[in-house]
N, C-alpha and C positions, 0 to 999 in steps of 0.2 A: 137284836138278832142273838141267838144262843147257839153255841158251838158244841156239837156233838163230841164226846170224848169216849173212846172205846177202851175200857180197862181190861186189856189182855194179858192179865197176871194169872198164872195158873195156881199160885199159893193162895190158898182161900183166906187165911189170916191176913197177909200183905194186902190182897185185893180189897177186902172189907175196910181195912184201915185207910187205903188211899180214897175209897169211895166216900167214906164218913168225912174226910177232909174236903172233898169237893162240895159237900153240903153246907160248908161255911158261908156267912153272908157275902164275904168278899169274893166269892167265886160263882155268883149267881148268873154269870155270863155263860156258864159251862154246864152242860147236861151230861153226867156220867152214865155210861151204858156198861153195866156189869156183863163181862163176857166170859172170862177164864181163858183157856189155853187157845192161842190163836188158831192152831191147826184144826180145832174142832168147829171153827165158825164157817159160814157160807162164804164163798169166794168174793162175793160182791157185796158184802156188808160195809156200806158207806159210812165214813165219819171223817170229822174235821181233824181229829187228833186220834193218835193210838198211843196208849201207855204200856209200856212192856218192861219187864225186869231182865237186866243184862243176863243173870245167871241162867234164865230160863231159856235163852236164845240158843238155836242149834241149826244144823244144816236144814232142817224141816222148817224151821220158822222163818229164817232170814229171807228166803225166796217170797214169802207171803208179805213180810214188811215191804220188800221191793216193790210188790204189787200195790199195796196200799199207797205208797209213796207215787206211784205212776197215776193213781187215781186222784192225787192231790192231797192226800192226808199227811199231816206232820207227825213225826215220830219222836216221843219223848222217852228216853231211857232211864229206868231207876237203877242206881248203883249201890250195892251194899258195902260194908267195910273191906272185904277182900278185894272187891273191884278197884275201890279208891286206892288201895296199896300197889296195885298192879296194873298200870294203864295199858299194858300189852293184851289184857283181856278184851279190850275194845277193838281189836283187829279185825277188820272185815265188816265191822258194823257201821252202816250209814245211817245217821240219825240227825234229827234237827235240834236236838237238845239233851243234857244229861243232867240228873238231879241226885244228890247223894239221899239215900233213904233215912240216914241218921239224922239229917238236917230237914226233913220233910215237914214243913207247916203250910197253912193256908197262904200265907204272905209269900213264902218261897215258890210255892207250886204257882200261884197267880203271877208272881214276877216272871217266872220261867215260861209259862204259855204266852204272856204278853210278849216277851222277847222273841219268841219264835214267830209270833205273828207279825213282829216288825222286821222280819229277816235276819235277826240275830241268831247266834248259837251259844245258848247258856250252858255253863259248866262248872263245876267246882273248881276254885282257883287252884287247889293243890293238883288236881288231875291235869288242868291246863299246863302248869308249870313241867309237870312230868312228861307230858306229851312233846313239849317245846325242847326239853332236855334230850329226848330221845332222838328228836329231829336233829338236833345240833350234833349228835354224835354220829349221825348218818354220813357215809362217805360219799353218797351218790350225788350227782350234780343237778341242780335245778334246771327245769326244762327250758329251752330257749324261748318258750312262749312268753315268759316273763317280759323278755325285751321286745315282743312283738305285739304289746299292747298299745292301743291308740293313745294319743296325748291325754285325752279326756279320761280313759280308763287307767292311766298312769296316775293322774290326780286322784281318782277314787281309791286306787291300791294304796297310795301314801296315806290316805285318810283312814282306810281300813287298818293299816298297820298302827296308826295312832290311836286305835280302839274306838271310833266313832260309830256310832249306829247309822242305819238308812236315814233316819230323820235328821240326824246332825250332819251328815254328809249333804243331804239335800239343802239344809240351811246354809252349810259353807259354800256350796257352789251355786246357790240361787235357783235351783231347781225343785220339781215336785218330789216328794218322797217315793211316788211310783216310779218316777225317773231314776231315782238313785238305786231303787231296787232292781230295776231292769239293767242297769249298769254293772251292779255287783253280780247278778246272774250271768251277764256275758263274760265277766272276768272269771268266774268259776268254770265256765265252759271251755274258755281258752286255755286255762292252766289245768284243765282236767283234774279238778279238785271236787270232792264231795261235798265240801262244806266250807263256810267262811272262815273257820279256824285253821283248815288245812291251807287254805290259800295265804292267809296271814303268816302262818309258820313257813310255808315255802318261800314267801317273798323275804322274810327276815333271815332265812337261811343263806339266800342269795345276795345279801347285803342291801336289800331294798331300803331306801331311806324313808323315814316319817316325814309327814307334812310339817310338824311343828319342829 
């Protein structure tokens, strides 16, 4: 099975560069669809993945990304150097993964897409630390929903805090990977978090214990 990847990057040079990487041997499971600006595409242009550049996102593009997500597409956002230096630029962006343009290789791209398919949220380590630091300085209280998780969800949340993937959680709990993915999804809904990383950051801020 091949996965369709919509390259919704308006910058021609950047878009062609990413498209060239997709033609590497290790990415044969993915079929890139060169598109350009998302605003110029048909509303029902279905795809398994949509690749966009953070710098090109605006109030017109963000609702379109939300619509693609509702249709089942996974969103991978490319970050330039300035984006990496200022995590606040990501405010309001709901995505399934983030990748630094400066470190964009066939291996990293393939790993990021595979992680997204497994239910994880890949992002550069420096950006993750910056986001956790910002959350750590936040004075707001964690929602009471953290305490309202079921015993099983508490188990899964602890393993998520430990950094385990869905596959690893399934192995640890003796359940199927699909079952682990479903439990993670329920946790995100209960905590009203847009992503796995946001849920883990929220749990850590509220003093949630890791499993190990």
